[in-house]
Structures are given as C-alpha cells and as structure tokens.
C-alpha positions, 0 to 999 in steps of 0.5 A: 784761371791759373790762380783758380787752378793753383788753388784747386791743385793745392786743396786737392794735394791737401785732401790727398795727404789727409786721406793717406794719413787718415787711411793709417787708422782705417780698415781691417786689422789683426793683433796679438797681445800680452798683458799682465793682469790682476784678477780680484774679488771679495769672497764669502763662504756661508754654511747653512747651519749658521756656524761657519761664515768666512769673509776673505779676499781672493785674487791672483796676478797672471800674465795673459795673451790674446788674439785681437780682430777688428775693423775701423771705418772713417767717422769724421776728420782724424777720427775712426771708429772700430769694432772688434773681438779678443779672445784669450785662451789662457786660464786663471784661478781664484782662491781664498787668501785669509789666514782664518779661512778654513782649509782642506775640504772647506775651500773652493776654487773658481777657475776662469778660462776662455775669456773674450770681449766684444768691443767698440773703439773710437780712435782720434788722430794725434799725428799721421802715425799715432792715435789716441783711443778709448774702448768700451766692451762686454766681456764673458768667460767660462767659470768652473768650481773645485770644491775639495770634498763634498758634493757640488749642488750648484755651479756658477754661471758664466762670468760676465761683465762690462769694461773700458780701456784707453791707450795709444796706437803708433804705426811702425810702418804703413801696415804694422802698428803697436798698441799700449793700453790700460783696461778695467772690467767689472763682473757680475757676482758668481756663486757655487754651493756644495753638500758635506758632513759637518765637522762641528762637534755635536752635530753627529756628522749631519750634512750641511750646505756651504755656499761660496760666492765671488762678489763683483770680480774685478780685472785690471790689465796693462796690455801691449798689442802688436798688429797688422792693418790690411 
C-alpha cells in the first residue's frame, strides 16, 4: 500500500511540474515588437503608345513597430497552439530605383501603411523557459499611389498576401517574455494608372495612359518582441 501511495505521489508531482512548466507558454498575451524590414518589388511602367516601357527595381529598408495580441492553448505534451494578430501603424514608400527610369512626371510612388497580420502559431517547448515556434499568417495593408503630374485613372487595391516565420520565445519571468523571429511575406501584384500629355516629339501633346505595376512585393523582417502573458 505504501509503495502504491509513493508511486502515486511521485507521478502526481511530475504531472504538477509538467503542468507548471507547460503553463509558461499558454494563455492570453500581449507584446510590442520592433523590426528591421526590407520591402522590395520588380516595378514596371508601360505607356499606351508603346514608346515608353521601363522595368525597374524598387525597394526600401525601414524600421517598423507593431502591437501583438494573442492566445495560446494546450495541444499536447510540450506543445501549444496560439492564434493572434499584429498591427503596424507605420508607413513605408516604394519608389523606382533605376538610373534609366524617367524622372519627374513619369514616376509613381506606392505608399504602404496600416499593415496587419492574422496568424496561427504552433509552439514547441525546449526547456521549461524556452520554446521554438513557427507561424503562418495572412497579411494585409492599405496602399496609395502618388503619380506626380497627370490624372490618376485607377488606384491599387489593398496589398494582400501570405507569409511565414520562425523563432524562439524565452520566458524572463513567469509572465514576461522576449521573442525573436525571422519573417517572410509574399504579396499580390498591385498596379495603378494615370493619364498625362505625351512628351514624345510629333505627338502634338496627345494624352496617353501610363500603368505602373509593383509585381509580387516581398517583405522580409527580423523582429524582436517584448511581451507579457496573463
């Protein structure tokens, strides 16, 4: 009888310890992140008269900040699954970066802001205070266009895409944590067009249409998050 009680007590203690460690990574949480991000695309400009087609690389490297909210639930021994969302209010601009690209009235700038993601995040415990995670997410942002001179005929749709990340979460206390991750996002192609007077000799200033396209923009981030679990 004593042997049975001893065995039961040991098993109970191990279960309790496992539950305490496991609880480190489950429950609601909030975090603030900072990242260094690179946004790049293959740009293209096409004129309706067929005389002015330009391919150009466009890109920007910029710091970003975001708010992260989520909730993790137990999904097996040493594993949790979290769902959450991030919101980044900062703005980034994409401009052509090609010495042969026309300047002035023949340029367009895509401005990206109010970027948010909705994600699912499986997390795998390494030790009682550290865990590895992977994340899959849907991403969306507002995008606007500045086209210099001329009249905008169409504006781009919202920037939408999907991405993934991987990283490490370390508990600093039973509630506070730090998280590092690398993320990649692939967005859909966006375009805008405008009407302006042709500058080509012999056209008599006829109105032409120029279409500007950002082909499959890509976002790469290195991110650090400081968070608190409730």
